[in-house]
Backbone as JSON, one array per atom type, in Angstrom:
{
  "sequence": "MSINRMHSGPRMSQVVVHGGMVHLAGQVAQRAPGASVGEQTTDILARIDELLAEAGTDKSKLLSATIWLTDMAGFAEMNAVWDAWIDPENPPARACVQSPALAAPAFDVEIMVSAAV",
  "N": [[-62.58, -26.12, -3.19], [-65.48, -27.16, -4.91], [-66.05, -28.11, -8.33], [-68.55, -27.96, -10.65], [-69.49, -29.44, -13.53], [-71.54, -29.25, -16.33], [-73.5, -30.78, -18.91], [-71.36, -31.88, -20.4], [-68.85, -32.7, -22.78], [-66.35, -34.33, -24.82], [-64.79, -32.16, -25.57], [-65.65, -29.8, -24.33], [-67.56, -28.16, -21.7], [-70.93, -27.15, -21.34], [-71.81, -25.67, -19.22], [-70.22, -24.41, -16.35], [-69.89, -24.46, -12.94], [-68.56, -22.76, -10.28], [-67.09, -21.56, -7.32], [-69.22, -19.82, -6.56], [-70.01, -18.8, -8.97], [-71.36, -18.97, -12.3], [-70.45, -20.13, -15.4], [-71.11, -19.95, -18.74], [-70.69, -21.69, -21.79], [-70.04, -20.38, -25.08], [-73.04, -19.7, -26.71], [-74.98, -20.75, -29.45], [-77.52, -20.53, -31.99], [-78.96, -23.23, -31.83], [-81.5, -24.24, -32.27], [-82.43, -22.66, -34.24], [-80.86, -22.41, -36.65], [-79.52, -20.56, -39.35], [-81.6, -18.78, -39.39], [-82.98, -15.41, -39.04], [-80.99, -12.7, -37.62], [-82.31, -11.66, -35.38], [-84.1, -13.77, -34.72], [-82.24, -15.81, -34.22], [-80.94, -14.68, -32.0], [-83.06, -14.59, -30.15], [-83.5, -17.36, -29.81], [-81.02, -18.13, -28.7], [-80.97, -16.63, -26.29], [-83.14, -17.76, -24.95], [-82.12, -20.31, -24.55], [-79.95, -19.67, -22.89], [-81.4, -18.76, -20.64], [-82.53, -21.25, -19.88], [-80.21, -22.79, -19.26], [-79.03, -21.24, -17.21], [-81.06, -21.43, -15.25], [-80.96, -24.16, -14.74], [-78.52, -24.25, -13.5], [-79.1, -22.97, -11.19], [-79.57, -20.21, -11.08], [-80.33, -16.95, -12.55], [-81.07, -14.53, -15.19], [-81.04, -12.07, -13.89], [-78.85, -12.08, -12.37], [-76.67, -11.88, -13.97], [-73.28, -11.25, -14.76], [-71.41, -10.7, -16.76], [-71.3, -10.42, -20.35], [-70.51, -11.57, -23.56], [-70.79, -10.92, -26.92], [-70.83, -12.13, -30.18], [-71.03, -11.2, -33.52], [-71.51, -12.03, -36.93], [-71.73, -10.04, -38.72], [-71.8, -6.64, -38.32], [-73.95, -5.26, -39.23], [-76.19, -6.44, -38.27], [-76.41, -5.55, -35.7], [-78.32, -3.69, -34.52], [-80.69, -5.18, -34.76], [-80.1, -7.44, -33.2], [-79.71, -6.12, -30.74], [-82.31, -5.14, -30.24], [-83.73, -7.44, -29.53], [-82.15, -8.32, -27.37], [-82.43, -6.09, -25.6], [-85.15, -6.28, -24.95], [-85.12, -8.61, -23.51], [-83.21, -8.51, -21.42], [-82.69, -7.95, -17.89], [-83.6, -4.91, -16.85], [-82.89, -3.67, -14.49], [-80.6, -4.87, -13.71], [-78.29, -4.93, -15.58], [-75.62, -6.62, -17.29], [-71.98, -6.29, -17.49], [-70.83, -5.77, -20.78], [-69.7, -6.84, -24.0], [-69.57, -6.47, -27.53], [-68.66, -7.82, -30.52], [-67.45, -8.06, -33.9], [-67.12, -10.99, -35.75], [-65.86, -12.61, -38.44], [-66.56, -15.24, -39.01], [-68.34, -17.88, -37.45], [-68.86, -20.91, -35.55], [-70.2, -22.46, -37.46], [-71.46, -21.91, -40.79], [-74.22, -21.34, -40.68], [-74.71, -19.92, -38.42], [-75.03, -16.72, -37.08], [-74.81, -15.31, -34.77], [-73.36, -15.42, -31.56], [-73.36, -15.97, -28.11], [-71.93, -15.51, -24.95], [-72.02, -15.92, -21.46], [-71.5, -15.0, -17.99], [-72.5, -15.55, -14.63], [-73.58, -14.77, -11.28], [-74.27, -17.13, -8.69]],
  "CA": [[-63.88, -25.82, -3.74], [-65.89, -28.09, -5.94], [-66.36, -27.62, -9.67], [-69.64, -28.73, -11.22], [-69.54, -29.29, -14.99], [-72.82, -29.76, -16.84], [-73.58, -30.96, -20.36], [-69.96, -31.99, -20.8], [-68.44, -33.59, -23.84], [-64.9, -34.49, -24.83], [-64.11, -30.9, -25.86], [-66.06, -28.67, -23.49], [-68.79, -28.2, -20.92], [-71.81, -26.02, -21.63], [-71.95, -24.91, -17.98], [-69.29, -24.72, -15.27], [-70.24, -23.75, -11.72], [-67.42, -22.79, -9.36], [-66.85, -20.36, -6.53], [-70.36, -18.91, -6.58], [-70.21, -18.26, -10.32], [-71.74, -19.86, -13.38], [-69.86, -19.74, -16.67], [-71.69, -20.66, -19.87], [-69.96, -21.69, -23.05], [-70.71, -19.59, -26.11], [-74.27, -20.34, -27.19], [-75.44, -20.41, -30.79], [-78.94, -20.84, -32.2], [-79.09, -24.64, -32.23], [-82.89, -24.5, -32.69], [-82.79, -21.7, -35.3], [-79.73, -22.12, -37.54], [-79.88, -19.96, -40.63], [-82.69, -17.81, -39.22], [-82.52, -14.02, -38.96], [-80.22, -12.36, -36.42], [-83.26, -11.55, -34.27], [-84.57, -15.11, -34.35], [-81.12, -16.52, -33.59], [-80.73, -14.09, -30.68], [-84.17, -15.07, -29.31], [-83.23, -18.76, -29.49], [-79.86, -18.18, -27.81], [-81.33, -16.12, -24.97], [-83.98, -18.78, -24.33], [-81.22, -21.38, -24.09], [-79.24, -19.12, -21.74], [-82.34, -18.84, -19.52], [-82.62, -22.65, -19.48], [-78.97, -23.22, -18.63], [-78.89, -20.53, -15.94], [-82.01, -22.03, -14.31], [-80.42, -25.47, -14.38], [-77.39, -24.01, -12.6], [-79.59, -22.36, -9.96], [-79.51, -18.75, -11.12], [-81.13, -16.39, -13.62], [-80.46, -13.39, -15.88], [-80.89, -10.93, -12.99], [-77.54, -12.21, -11.72], [-75.6, -11.84, -14.98], [-72.14, -10.39, -14.47], [-70.81, -10.27, -18.01], [-71.76, -11.04, -21.59], [-69.76, -11.28, -24.78], [-71.62, -11.24, -28.08], [-70.15, -12.11, -31.47], [-71.89, -11.12, -34.71], [-70.71, -12.18, -38.15], [-71.83, -8.78, -39.46], [-72.33, -5.6, -37.43], [-75.22, -4.77, -39.78], [-77.24, -7.04, -37.45], [-76.28, -5.04, -34.33], [-79.59, -3.13, -34.03], [-81.66, -6.28, -34.66], [-79.72, -8.21, -32.01], [-79.96, -5.29, -29.56], [-83.75, -5.06, -29.99], [-84.09, -8.66, -28.8], [-81.41, -8.25, -26.1], [-83.03, -5.08, -24.74], [-86.43, -6.8, -24.47], [-84.86, -9.77, -22.65], [-82.33, -8.24, -20.28], [-83.29, -7.35, -16.7], [-83.09, -3.53, -16.91], [-82.37, -3.27, -13.18], [-79.35, -5.6, -13.46], [-77.58, -5.24, -16.83], [-74.23, -7.05, -17.08], [-70.93, -5.71, -18.33], [-71.05, -6.43, -22.06], [-68.94, -6.49, -25.2], [-70.1, -7.02, -28.77], [-67.64, -7.69, -31.54], [-67.68, -8.74, -35.17], [-66.26, -12.11, -36.09], [-66.31, -12.95, -39.79], [-67.1, -16.6, -39.07], [-68.55, -18.58, -36.19], [-68.62, -22.35, -35.63], [-70.77, -22.98, -38.71], [-72.0, -20.81, -41.59], [-75.63, -21.08, -40.36], [-74.8, -19.12, -37.2], [-74.61, -15.32, -37.21], [-74.75, -14.74, -33.43], [-72.94, -16.29, -30.46], [-73.37, -15.22, -26.85], [-71.33, -16.19, -23.8], [-72.28, -15.15, -20.25], [-71.16, -15.46, -16.64], [-73.48, -15.05, -13.66], [-73.47, -15.2, -9.89], [-75.27, -18.15, -8.32]],
  "C": [[-64.22, -26.79, -4.85], [-66.15, -27.35, -7.26], [-67.44, -28.54, -10.22], [-69.7, -28.42, -12.72], [-70.81, -29.96, -15.5], [-72.8, -29.78, -18.36], [-72.16, -30.99, -20.95], [-69.78, -32.99, -21.92], [-66.93, -33.69, -23.82], [-64.14, -33.18, -25.02], [-64.42, -29.81, -24.86], [-67.29, -29.01, -22.67], [-69.62, -26.99, -21.3], [-71.94, -25.1, -20.42], [-70.87, -25.37, -17.01], [-69.66, -23.83, -14.09], [-69.08, -23.91, -10.75], [-67.35, -21.47, -8.6], [-67.98, -19.35, -6.57], [-70.64, -18.27, -7.92], [-70.6, -19.36, -11.29], [-71.15, -19.29, -14.67], [-70.51, -20.59, -17.76], [-70.75, -20.59, -21.06], [-70.7, -20.78, -24.03], [-71.89, -20.36, -26.66], [-74.61, -19.83, -28.58], [-76.87, -20.92, -30.94], [-79.13, -22.27, -32.71], [-80.48, -24.97, -32.76], [-83.34, -23.54, -33.79], [-81.61, -21.4, -36.21], [-80.23, -21.55, -38.86], [-81.01, -18.95, -40.56], [-82.11, -16.4, -39.16], [-81.73, -13.8, -37.67], [-81.14, -12.27, -35.2], [-83.75, -12.89, -33.79], [-83.46, -15.93, -33.7], [-80.89, -15.99, -32.18], [-81.81, -14.56, -29.72], [-83.92, -16.5, -28.87], [-82.08, -18.87, -28.49], [-80.24, -17.72, -26.4], [-82.26, -17.07, -24.24], [-83.13, -19.92, -23.79], [-80.41, -20.91, -22.89], [-80.13, -19.15, -20.51], [-82.42, -20.26, -18.98], [-81.38, -23.1, -18.72], [-78.74, -22.53, -17.29], [-79.82, -21.13, -14.89], [-81.5, -23.38, -13.83], [-79.27, -25.34, -13.4], [-77.81, -23.29, -11.31], [-79.53, -20.84, -9.92], [-80.4, -18.24, -12.25], [-80.46, -15.12, -14.16], [-80.32, -12.16, -15.0], [-79.53, -10.94, -12.29], [-76.39, -12.26, -12.73], [-74.52, -10.85, -14.56], [-71.53, -9.84, -15.75], [-71.39, -11.04, -19.18], [-70.82, -10.62, -22.71], [-70.6, -11.78, -25.94], [-70.76, -11.12, -29.33], [-71.21, -12.09, -32.56], [-71.02, -11.3, -35.94], [-70.73, -10.9, -38.97], [-72.47, -7.75, -38.54], [-73.59, -4.95, -38.0], [-76.4, -5.33, -38.98], [-77.26, -6.53, -36.02], [-77.61, -4.52, -33.77], [-80.64, -4.22, -33.85], [-81.37, -7.13, -33.43], [-80.06, -7.41, -30.76], [-81.45, -5.17, -29.24], [-84.22, -6.27, -29.18], [-83.42, -8.66, -27.42], [-82.09, -7.3, -25.13], [-84.38, -5.53, -24.18], [-86.25, -7.92, -23.46], [-84.15, -9.4, -21.36], [-83.12, -7.65, -19.11], [-82.75, -5.92, -16.62], [-82.53, -3.02, -15.59], [-80.98, -3.87, -12.92], [-78.6, -5.92, -14.76], [-76.13, -5.65, -16.54], [-73.25, -6.13, -17.8], [-71.04, -6.47, -19.66], [-70.09, -5.92, -23.12], [-69.63, -7.12, -26.39], [-69.07, -6.76, -29.86], [-68.06, -8.42, -32.82], [-66.64, -9.83, -35.35], [-66.72, -12.6, -37.45], [-66.88, -14.36, -39.92], [-67.25, -17.15, -37.66], [-68.37, -20.07, -36.45], [-69.13, -22.99, -36.92], [-71.4, -21.82, -39.47], [-73.45, -20.43, -41.26], [-75.81, -20.18, -39.14], [-74.23, -17.72, -37.43], [-74.43, -14.63, -35.86], [-74.22, -15.82, -32.48], [-72.86, -15.43, -29.22], [-72.83, -16.1, -25.73], [-71.55, -15.32, -22.57], [-71.68, -15.82, -19.03], [-72.15, -14.82, -15.7], [-73.09, -15.49, -12.26], [-74.54, -16.25, -9.62], [-76.23, -17.53, -7.33]]
}
């Protein structure tokens, strides 16, 4: 089986397509660093939409999601954005955990998903 890696660098690929599945690297708010949890979540989910489309799929085919928050005080704010974005007919398996620090201090949310093609 072939493996298609997209947006690859020396350390990682943003997207890996293999065996009928798409795996996205953890996404942070590259276009909204330092913004509110809701704004960061909105930015991340827009980027996830873009990457899934590039890989030939969409959020209706999400299988799993892992969400990291630097502070669970932002859980309701993140969920408000997530709930408005997610396909209610096809919600993925999901986990949300607190991580005291992400890749950079400007990021308070990180989301990683896998989807079927």
